[in-house]
N, C-alpha and C positions, 0 to 999 in steps of 0.2 A: 504494500500500500504506500503510495507516495505521500510524503510529509508536506503539509501546506505551511507556508510561512505564517508565523503568528502576526497578528495585527500590531502595528507600531504607532507612534505618535503621528506620523504622516497620514495615517488612515483614520485618525480620530475625528469624530464629529464635534468634539469640544476643542477649543483653541489653546491646548496646553502650551504649545511652543510660544505663542504670544504672551500667555500669562507668565511663563518663566522669564521671558525677556523683560517684561514689565516689572516683575519682582526684582530682578537683578539690577535694572535701572534705578529702582527705588533705593538700593544701597548707595549708588552713585549720588543720587539726589540727597540722601541723608548726609553724606560726607560734605557735599558742597553747601547744603543748608547750614551745617555747623560751622564750616569755614567762613561763610558769609556773615554769620552772627557773632562768632567768637574769634575768628582768625584761625590760623593753623597751629595746633599745639605741638610742642617739642620739635622733632625733626621731620614731621609729616610734610609731604609735598605730593602733588598730584600731576601725573602725566595723563593727558586726555587727547585721544586721537578721534578725529571726527571727519565726516564726509563734507567737504566744502561745497559740493554740488547737490547736497540734500536740500529739499524744500525748507524754506524758513531760515536758512543760515544767513546771518548778516555780518559782513566784514568789508573792510576797505577794498576797493578795486585793485589796488597795488598788490595786496596779499592774495586775493583771489586769482590774479594773473600768475603769481608765483607758485601758487598751490591750487591748481584747478580741480583736483580730485580729493585729496586728503591732506590733512595737516595735523601735527601733534603740537600741543601747547603744554607749558609747564606752569603750574601755579605753585610758587614757592616764595620768593622774596619780593619781586617787583610786579605786583598786580594791584589794581584798585577797583572799587565799585563792583565787587562781586555780588550779584543778585540772582536769586532763583525765583522761578514762577512755576505754575502748573505745567507749562509747555517746554521750559528749558531754562537756560541761564545766560547771563551777560556778564562780561568782565572787560576791564580796560587793561591791556598789556602794552609793553613797550618793545618795539622792534627797531634796533639801531637808534635808540633814544627817542623815536617818534611814537607817540601814543596811538593805539588802535583800539577801537571799541568793537568787540565781537559779541554776537548774539547767536546762541547755538541751541537748537531744539534737542531735547533728550534723545529723540529718535535718530539724530545724526551721529551720536557718539558710537564709535565702533570698539574703542578700548579705553579702559580706565586702570591706572596703576598708582599705588602708593609704595614706592620703592623702599621707604624707611622701614616698612614692616613686611616687605616682599608679598604684597597683596595685589592681585590684578583681576580684572574681568574683561571678557571679550564678548561683544554683541554682534548679532547679525547686522549686515549693512542695511540701511533703510531701503524700502522698496522704491524702485524707479531710479536709484543711483547706480551708475555704472561701477563695476568692480574695478579697483585700481589695476592698471597694467604694470608691467615691469617698468621700473624707472620712476614710479610715483615718488616724489620727494616728500620728505617729512620736514617740517619746519624746525630750525634749530631752536633750542631752548631760549626763550626771550631773556637775553642778558643775564645769564646765570652767573653767580659769583665765582671767582677763581676757586679751583679745587673741587668743583662738583664732579663726582666720579662718573665716568662714562658707563654705558651699559656693559655688563660683563656676564659671566656665568652665574653670578649671584643676583641676576635680574629677578624681578618678581615673578612668581609662578602665576600664569594667567589661567583663569578658570573659564572654560567654555562650556556651552551646552553639550557638545559632543563628549566632553570628558565625563559628564554625569551620565549620559546615555550608555556609554560603553563600559562603565564600571560595574563589576559584579556586585550583587547585593552583599552587604556585610552581615555577618552573623554566623 
């Protein structure tokens, strides 16, 4: 007798994938809410990668031209006016000493990391956004202080949905 494939999340009539993405984005939002209200405690700092071509992303034309698909920003020492809303967040960063106001919907975020505690999340790209091709540039950290360590083998472990799906149950 032929064995049939067991149904998976892709076959579900309930939108589990979307619910999981929304829940994980909630962690990101809690972190930015706290940073907006209280600042970043201790050595915490955030790397946020987002789709610049996602609907609702607001950024100066000069940055959009430089990063047409994807960009990584760092919230550490030099950022101002961090604000969160139900739809996303806005922040003022400095690129080459020039201020830039960014407005980023939660759905545009593809990665979030806090290297100080080796924590990271990876999200599905927003619908309608092209997948980055080879050569998609990531923005340099906006004016990081001297001595900021580069990414290494000790980089944060990124948690993705696939990692949860493929793990055998504990017990």
